[in-house]
C-alpha positions in Angstrom: 9.4 -5.3 -13.9 9.4 -4.1 -17.7 11.5 -2.3 -20.1 10.9 -0.3 -23.2 13.6 0.8 -24.9 13.4 3.5 -27.8 15.5 4.2 -30.4 15.1 6.4 -33.7 17.3 5.0 -36.8 20.8 6.2 -37.3 21.3 8.9 -39.5 20.1 8.8 -43.2 21.4 9.8 -46.3 18.2 12.9 -46.4 19.2 13.4 -42.5 22.6 14.4 -43.9 21.7 16.3 -46.7 19.0 18.5 -45.1 16.0 17.0 -46.9 12.5 16.4 -45.8 12.0 12.5 -45.8 9.3 10.7 -44.1 7.8 8.2 -46.1 10.5 7.8 -49.0 13.1 4.7 -48.3 16.1 5.9 -47.9 19.7 4.4 -46.5 21.4 5.1 -43.6 25.1 6.3 -44.3 28.3 5.8 -43.0 27.9 7.7 -39.4 24.5 6.9 -39.4 25.6 2.8 -39.1 28.1 3.5 -36.4 25.3 5.5 -34.6 23.5 1.9 -35.1 26.6 0.0 -34.0 27.0 2.4 -31.1 23.1 2.2 -29.7 24.0 -2.2 -29.7 27.3 -1.5 -27.9 24.9 0.1 -24.9 22.1 -2.5 -24.9 24.4 -5.2 -24.7 24.1 -6.1 -21.1 20.0 -5.8 -21.4 17.7 -8.6 -22.7 14.3 -8.3 -25.1 12.3 -11.1 -25.7 10.3 -9.4 -28.8 11.7 -6.8 -31.3 9.4 -3.9 -33.3 9.9 -1.7 -36.4 9.1 -0.1 -39.2 9.3 -1.4 -42.9 11.2 1.1 -44.2 15.4 0.2 -44.3 16.7 2.8 -41.9 15.2 1.4 -39.5 15.4 -2.3 -40.3 18.9 -2.1 -41.0 19.6 0.2 -37.3 17.5 -2.5 -36.1 19.8 -5.1 -37.7 23.0 -3.9 -36.9 21.5 -3.6 -33.2 20.9 -7.3 -33.0 24.1 -8.0 -34.1 26.2 -5.2 -32.1 24.7 -6.8 -28.5 25.1 -10.7 -29.9 21.7 -10.8 -30.2 20.6 -11.9 -33.8 18.3 -14.1 -33.4 15.8 -11.9 -31.2 12.1 -11.8 -33.2 11.8 -8.7 -34.7 8.0 -7.5 -35.9 8.1 -5.2 -39.0 4.9 -2.6 -39.3 4.3 -0.1 -41.6 1.9 1.9 -38.3 5.4 2.9 -36.8 6.4 4.0 -40.3 8.0 8.1 -40.0 5.0 10.6 -40.8 4.3 10.9 -44.3 5.8 14.9 -45.4 3.6 14.6 -48.4 4.5 17.4 -50.9 7.5 18.6 -48.8 9.3 15.2 -49.0 12.5 15.1 -50.9 12.9 18.4 -50.6 16.1 21.0 -48.5 14.6 22.3 -45.3 16.6 25.2 -45.6 15.6 26.1 -49.5 11.9 25.1 -48.6 12.1 28.3 -45.7 13.1 30.3 -48.2 10.4 29.8 -50.5 7.4 29.4 -47.8 9.0 31.3 -45.5 11.1 30.0 -41.9 7.3 30.6 -39.6 5.0 28.7 -42.2 8.0 25.5 -42.3 8.3 25.6 -38.4 4.2 25.0 -38.7 4.5 22.2 -40.7 7.6 20.7 -38.7 6.4 20.7 -35.6 3.1 21.8 -34.8 0.5 19.1 -33.4 -2.8 19.2 -36.0 -1.6 21.7 -39.3 -0.7 18.6 -41.7 2.0 19.8 -44.9 0.6 19.7 -48.4 -0.7 16.4 -49.3 0.5 14.9 -45.7 0.1 13.9 -42.4 0.2 15.8 -39.2 1.6 14.4 -35.8 -1.8 13.9 -34.4 -2.6 11.6 -37.8 1.0 10.0 -37.2 -0.4 9.2 -33.6 -4.0 8.0 -34.4 -2.0 5.2 -36.0 1.1 4.6 -33.8 -0.9 4.9 -30.7 -3.3 2.2 -31.5 -0.4 0.2 -32.2 1.8 0.6 -29.8 -1.6 -0.2 -27.2 -2.5 -3.7 -29.3 0.7 -5.0 -29.9 2.9 -3.8 -27.4 1.6 -3.0 -24.3 0.5 -6.6 -23.9 3.9 -7.7 -23.6 5.0 -5.1 -21.0 2.3 -6.4 -19.5 3.3 -9.8 -18.8 6.8 -8.1 -17.8 8.8 -8.7 -21.2 11.2 -5.6 -22.5 10.8 -5.1 -25.9 12.9 -2.5 -28.4 11.3 -0.2 -30.7 13.3 1.1 -33.7 11.6 3.8 -35.3 11.7 7.4 -36.7 11.7 11.2 -35.1 7.8 11.1 -35.3 6.2 8.2 -35.0 8.5 8.2 -31.5 7.8 11.6 -31.2 3.9 10.3 -31.2 4.4 7.1 -28.9 6.0 9.7 -26.3 2.9 11.9 -25.7 1.3 9.2 -25.6 3.3 7.5 -22.7 5.1 10.7 -21.1 2.0 12.7 -21.2 3.3 15.4 -23.2 1.2 17.7 -24.5 0.3 19.9 -28.2 3.0 22.7 -27.8 5.1 20.7 -25.3 5.6 18.2 -28.2 7.1 20.8 -30.2 10.4 21.7 -28.4 11.1 17.8 -28.7 13.6 16.6 -30.2 15.3 12.7 -30.3 18.5 12.2 -31.4 19.4 9.6 -33.4 20.9 6.2 -32.7 20.6 7.4 -28.8 18.7 4.7 -26.9 15.7 6.3 -24.4 14.9 3.8 -21.8 11.5 3.4 -20.0 11.8 1.5 -16.7 8.3 1.0 -15.7 6.6 -1.3 -12.8 3.5 -3.8 -12.9 1.1 -1.0 -14.1 2.7 0.2 -16.9 3.4 3.7 -15.1 7.0 4.9 -15.6 9.3 4.9 -12.7 12.2 6.1 -15.2 13.1 7.3 -18.1 16.9 8.4 -19.6 19.0 8.0 -22.8 21.4 5.6 -22.6 
């Protein structure tokens, strides 16, 4: 029975500074690297036939550290921009608290957490899902159907979009879903790819 494990990258420099990051290619912090190594230790006893990540360095480095720490740097890795973080447009680089002071908490909450509303010049979660889910169906689901174990290291919003599909989470419910950095989320599936168990490791 196949396993699917999702990991949000470790803490990035702009996570630490409370900035909207989006598709800006920022690096991990020292804590972020430790979170990635800790995830690798948790996954040490599992085996994956393929790993997927975005083209952004914070996800790539997280996956690299996971593979090193788990003792399997040889596992094949596919990088694709379909798994990139949601583009926050004009908000990218701005401090979240200062942005809330400027536009109001309610407006910023809508930009951050709603499903269909786009921030100025950016993507909504719906837009993100429109690239993440087709990629998952085309590239990852066929491997799971063959019984292969798959590891995906990506970003808060690209993974939230995927979780909506996997766990049948509604547009309103997803606003309350937060994914911790560096915490592997494991899906145990049956042969029909129905989820039998899901848990953070």
